[in-house]
C-alpha positions in Angstrom: 0.9 -4.7 -14.6 3.1 -6.4 -12.0 1.9 -7.8 -8.6 3.1 -5.7 -5.7 3.4 -8.8 -3.5 5.2 -11.4 -5.6 6.2 -9.3 -8.6 4.5 -11.6 -11.1 2.7 -10.3 -14.2 -1.0 -9.8 -13.6 -3.6 -11.5 -15.7 -6.6 -9.5 -17.0 -10.1 -10.9 -16.2 -13.5 -9.5 -17.1 -16.5 -9.9 -14.9 -20.1 -8.6 -15.0 -19.1 -5.6 -12.9 -16.0 -4.8 -15.1 -12.4 -5.8 -15.7 -9.7 -6.3 -13.1 -6.2 -7.8 -13.0 -5.3 -10.9 -10.9 -2.0 -12.4 -9.8 -1.9 -16.1 -10.7 0.4 -16.8 -7.7 -1.0 -15.0 -4.7 -4.5 -14.4 -6.2 -4.4 -10.7 -5.3 -6.4 -8.3 -7.5 -5.8 -4.8 -8.9 -9.2 -3.2 -9.3 -9.9 0.3 -10.6 -12.1 2.5 -8.5 -15.0 2.5 -10.9 -15.3 -1.3 -10.5 -14.8 -1.1 -6.7 -17.9 1.2 -6.6 -19.9 -1.4 -8.5 -18.8 -4.3 -6.2 -18.8 -2.7 -2.7 -21.6 -0.9 -0.9 -21.6 2.9 -1.3 -21.1 3.8 2.4 -18.1 1.5 2.6 -16.6 2.9 -0.6 -17.0 6.4 0.6 -15.5 5.5 4.0 -12.5 4.0 2.3 -11.9 7.0 0.2 -12.3 9.4 3.1 -9.7 7.4 5.0 -7.4 7.6 1.9 -7.7 11.4 1.8 -7.4 12.1 5.5 -5.8 9.3 7.5 -3.9 7.0 5.2 -0.3 5.9 5.8 2.3 5.2 3.1 2.3 1.6 2.0 5.4 -0.5 1.0 3.4 -1.9 -1.9 4.0 -0.3 -5.3 1.1 0.6 -7.5 0.8 -2.0 -10.4 0.1 0.7 -12.8 2.5 3.6 -12.0 5.0 2.0 -9.6 4.6 4.6 -6.9 4.0 3.8 -3.2 0.3 3.2 -2.5 -1.7 4.5 0.5 -2.7 2.0 3.2 -6.1 2.3 4.9 -7.8 0.1 7.5 -11.4 -0.9 6.8 -13.6 -2.3 9.6 -15.5 -5.5 8.6 -17.4 -7.0 11.4 -15.2 -7.5 14.4 -11.9 -7.2 12.5 -10.2 -4.8 10.1 -8.9 -5.2 6.6 -5.9 -3.3 5.2 -6.4 -2.1 1.7 -3.8 -0.5 -0.6 -5.0 2.4 -2.7 -3.1 4.5 -5.3 -4.5 8.0 -5.2 -2.8 8.9 -8.5 -4.2 6.0 -10.6 -7.4 5.4 -8.5 -6.4 1.8 -8.3 -7.1 -0.5 -5.3 -5.1 -3.6 -4.4 -7.0 -6.5 -2.6 -5.2 -9.5 -1.3 -6.8 -12.9 -1.7 -10.5 -12.9 -0.6 -10.3 -9.3 0.8 -12.7 -8.0 -1.9 -15.2 -10.7 -1.2 -15.1 -9.9 2.6 -16.3 -6.3 2.0 -20.1 -5.7 2.0 -21.4 -6.0 -1.6 -23.9 -3.7 -3.3 -27.6 -4.5 -3.2 -28.0 -4.2 -6.9 -28.8 -7.5 -8.6 -26.5 -8.3 -11.5 -29.4 -10.0 -13.3 -31.4 -6.8 -13.4 -28.6 -5.2 -15.4 -28.5 -5.6 -19.2 -25.7 -7.8 -20.2 -23.1 -6.0 -22.3 -20.2 -7.4 -24.3 -16.9 -7.5 -22.4 -15.3 -5.0 -24.8 -18.1 -2.4 -24.1 -17.8 -2.9 -20.4 -14.1 -2.4 -20.4 -14.4 0.8 -22.3 -17.1 2.1 -19.9 -14.9 1.2 -16.9 -11.9 3.0 -18.4 -14.1 6.0 -19.2 -15.4 6.1 -15.6 -11.8 5.8 -14.3 -10.7 8.7 -16.4 -13.7 10.8 -15.3 -13.0 10.1 -11.6 -9.3 10.9 -12.0 -10.1 14.3 -13.5 -12.6 15.0 -10.7 -10.2 14.1 -8.0 -7.4 16.1 -9.5 -9.7 19.1 -9.5 -9.8 22.2 -11.6 -6.7 24.1 -12.7 -8.0 27.1 -10.8 -10.5 27.2 -8.0 -11.5 29.1 -4.9 -10.6 26.2 -2.6 -7.6 26.9 -0.3 -5.2 24.3 1.0 -6.4 22.4 4.1 -2.9 22.2 5.6 -2.2 25.5 7.5 1.5 25.4 6.4 0.5 25.1 2.8 -2.0 27.9 3.2 0.7 30.2 4.7 3.2 29.3 2.0 0.7 29.9 -0.7 -0.3 33.3 0.7 3.4 34.3 0.7 3.6 33.3 -3.0 5.6 30.2 -2.5 4.9 26.9 -4.4 3.2 24.1 -2.4 3.9 20.4 -3.1 0.4 18.9 -3.3 1.2 15.4 -4.5 4.6 14.5 -3.1 6.1 11.2 -3.9 6.4 8.9 -0.9 9.8 9.3 0.9 11.3 6.0 2.0 14.2 7.3 4.1 14.6 10.3 6.4 16.3 13.2 4.4 19.2 13.8 6.9 21.3 15.7 4.4 18.5 18.1 3.6 17.5 18.7 7.2 21.2 19.0 8.3 22.0 21.7 5.6 18.8 23.6 6.4 19.7 23.6 10.1 23.3 24.7 9.4 22.1 27.6 7.2 19.7 28.7 10.0 22.5 28.4 12.6 25.0 30.3 10.5 22.5 33.1 9.8 21.8 33.7 13.5 25.6 33.5 14.3 26.4 36.1 11.7 23.4 38.4 11.5 25.0 41.0 13.7 27.6 41.6 11.0 26.2 40.2 7.8 28.2 42.5 5.5 31.5 41.7 7.2 31.0 38.0 6.9 29.8 38.3 3.3 33.0 40.2 2.4 35.1 37.6 4.3 33.4 34.4 3.1 31.1 35.4 0.2 31.8 34.7 -3.4 33.6 37.7 -5.1 33.9 37.1 -8.9 36.9 39.4 -9.2 38.7 37.2 -6.7 37.0 33.8 -7.4 39.6 31.5 -5.9 40.5 33.4 -2.8 40.9 31.3 0.3 41.7 28.4 -2.0 38.3 28.5 -3.6 36.6 28.0 -0.2 34.3 31.0 -0.7 32.5 29.1 -3.5 31.1 26.8 -0.9 31.1 28.9 2.2 28.8 31.4 0.5 26.1 28.6 0.5 25.6 29.1 4.2 25.4 32.9 4.3 22.2 34.9 3.7 21.5 38.6 3.4 18.3 38.7 5.5 15.6 36.6 7.1 13.5 36.5 4.0 16.5 35.4 1.9 17.1 32.6 4.4 13.5 31.5 4.7 13.0 31.3 0.9 16.1 29.2 0.4 15.4 26.9 3.3 11.8 26.4 2.2 12.7 25.4 -1.3 15.5 23.1 0.0 13.0 21.3 2.4 10.2 21.1 -0.1 12.1 19.7 -3.1 15.2 18.3 -1.4 13.7 15.5 0.6 12.3 13.7 -2.5 15.5 14.3 -4.5 17.7 13.0 -1.6 15.4 9.9 -1.3 15.5 9.3 -5.1 19.2 9.8 -5.5 20.7 8.5 -2.3 22.5 10.7 0.3 26.0 10.8 -1.3 24.9 11.4 -4.9 22.4 14.1 -3.5 25.3 15.8 -1.7 27.2 15.7 -5.0 24.3 17.3 -6.8 24.3 20.2 -4.3 28.1 20.6 -4.6 27.9 20.6 -8.4 25.0 23.1 -8.4 26.9 25.5 -6.1 30.1 25.2 -8.1 28.4 25.6 -11.5 26.3 28.5 -10.3 29.4 30.3 -8.9 31.4 29.8 -12.1 28.5 31.0 -14.2 28.0 34.1 -12.1 31.8 34.9 -12.2 32.0 34.1 -16.0 29.5 36.9 -16.9 30.6 39.3 -14.2 34.3 38.7 -14.0 35.2 42.1 -12.5 32.4 42.4 -10.0 33.6 43.0 -6.4 30.2 42.7 -4.8 30.0 39.5 -2.6 27.5 37.0 -3.7 25.9 34.8 -0.9 23.1 32.3 -0.6 22.3 28.7 -1.4 20.2 29.5 -4.5 22.6 28.0 -7.1 22.6 24.6 -5.4 18.9 24.7 -4.7 18.3 25.5 -8.4 20.1 22.2 -9.3 17.7 20.4 -6.9 14.6 22.1 -8.4 15.6 21.1 -11.9 16.5 17.5 -10.9 13.2 17.2 -9.0 11.0 18.5 -11.9 12.7 16.1 -14.4 12.5 13.1 -12.1 8.9 13.8 -11.0 7.3 15.7 -13.9 3.7 14.8 -13.0 4.0 15.8 -9.3 1.4 18.4 -8.5 2.5 21.9 -7.5 0.2 24.7 -6.4 0.3 28.4 -5.5 -2.2 30.7 -4.0 -2.6 34.3 -5.1 -5.1 37.1 -4.5 -6.3 39.9 -6.7 -8.5 42.9 -6.0 -7.1 42.5 -2.5 -10.0 40.2 -1.7 -10.4 37.1 -3.8 -8.0 34.1 -3.3 -7.4 31.6 -6.1 -5.7 28.2 -5.8 -3.7 27.3 -8.9 -2.5 23.8 -9.6 -0.1 22.5 -12.2 2.5 19.8 -12.7 6.1 20.0 -11.8 7.0 20.0 -15.5 4.9 23.1 -16.1 6.3 24.7 -13.0 9.8 24.1 -14.4 9.0 25.8 -17.7 7.6 28.8 -15.8 10.6 28.9 -13.5 13.0 28.9 -16.5 11.1 31.7 -18.2 11.3 33.8 -15.0 15.0 33.1 -14.6 15.6 34.2 -18.2 13.9 37.5 -17.4 16.0 37.9 -14.2 19.2 37.2 -16.1 18.4 40.1 -18.5 17.7 42.3 -15.5 20.9 41.3 -13.7 23.1 42.0 -16.8 21.5 45.5 -17.0 22.2 46.1 -13.3 18.4 46.2 -12.4 18.5 43.5 -9.7 20.9 42.1 -7.1 19.5 38.6 -7.4 22.1 36.3 -9.1 19.9 34.7 -11.8 23.2 33.8 -13.5 24.0 31.6 -10.4 20.5 30.1 -10.6 21.1 29.3 -14.3 24.4 27.7 -13.6 22.9 25.6 -10.9 20.0 24.6 -13.2 22.5 23.4 -15.8 24.2 21.3 -13.2 20.9 19.8 -12.2 20.1 19.0 -15.9 23.5 17.4 -16.4 23.2 15.4 -13.1 19.8 14.1 -14.1 21.0 13.0 -17.6 24.0 11.1 -16.1 21.8 9.5 -13.4 19.2 8.4 -15.9 21.8 6.9 -18.3 23.5 5.1 -15.4 20.1 3.5 -14.4 19.5 2.4 -18.0 23.0 0.9 -18.1 22.4 -1.0 -14.9 19.1 -2.3 -16.1 18.3 -1.9 -19.8 14.8 -3.3 -19.3 13.8 -0.2 -17.4 13.5 1.6 -20.7 10.8 -0.8 -21.9 7.3 -1.4 -20.4 7.3 -4.2 -17.8 5.9 -7.6 -18.8 2.2 -7.9 -18.9 1.6 -4.1 -18.8 -1.5 -3.0 -20.7 
């Protein structure tokens, strides 16, 4: 583990309450939540976790275990407040020097507890950490609906909801700008959608008309309001983290490559088709694949109902979601080739291949710049 303050390897220490990791330079401590519960009074621990769940703000400190941005919460102690960093994913808390000692301790006397060997205490602490992690992540399927009304509405409509989004460091101007342009173009052309589709949509039989401009102009055209809302939703949900992870210009390159590959794939299998193909789905497919490969453990959820009454909340990782999405696109490709759907799953597949290729190149370039990123950081346990 690495100290989030001074980036020094942490040293493992074992106490009567359990193990923790301390920085030899700034004396800060990384303490798992099971040990925090043993050290700090129950009402204070519950208040901290309630703040993490409801009113925490993103912290600039990276989790020593997973490297993701932690959540920052303020804890009142007497007439002042302490700021504690907590990783919701790893259930790990970071305390700066003397912060842990400033919080109210439990009333349980350590002398009343039977003394256990350090190895046994460490195993018990790890077991408790794993138990709490599973409890916080919740069941795969439950009756609980999302608390956020936007998530609830998206789930009811059958759209995936991003439950555990990685922290975004910069405002996603490219994502927001493209979404706004798609909306503006739709309302500017909705009175003659078919006419604009024939003029600026992608026609496989005349792929390079207007000098190939239609490959990219088709990105901003949509058939109806539901087509527009679906594409804009997926772009906003998965595009912000992808743009933040890649950087603005490489992210724009990903979108361009996805649109280009999707158009070529659609035209390759339907070379004589004269029906205009419009929409941003090919580029967004590239974003979806890049997102799932870059953040495979991010939590995704959907809400669905059956028997017209019972609502169920389904949670799964982005990696599982990507597999399900690929299976569905494979089915749609078969339908499209048989003329059973007007959805261009071939365009989605081409965009997905662009996202995969872009992710491979990006990953290799990062390893070339810093070969040590392929190995665990010093002091990691």
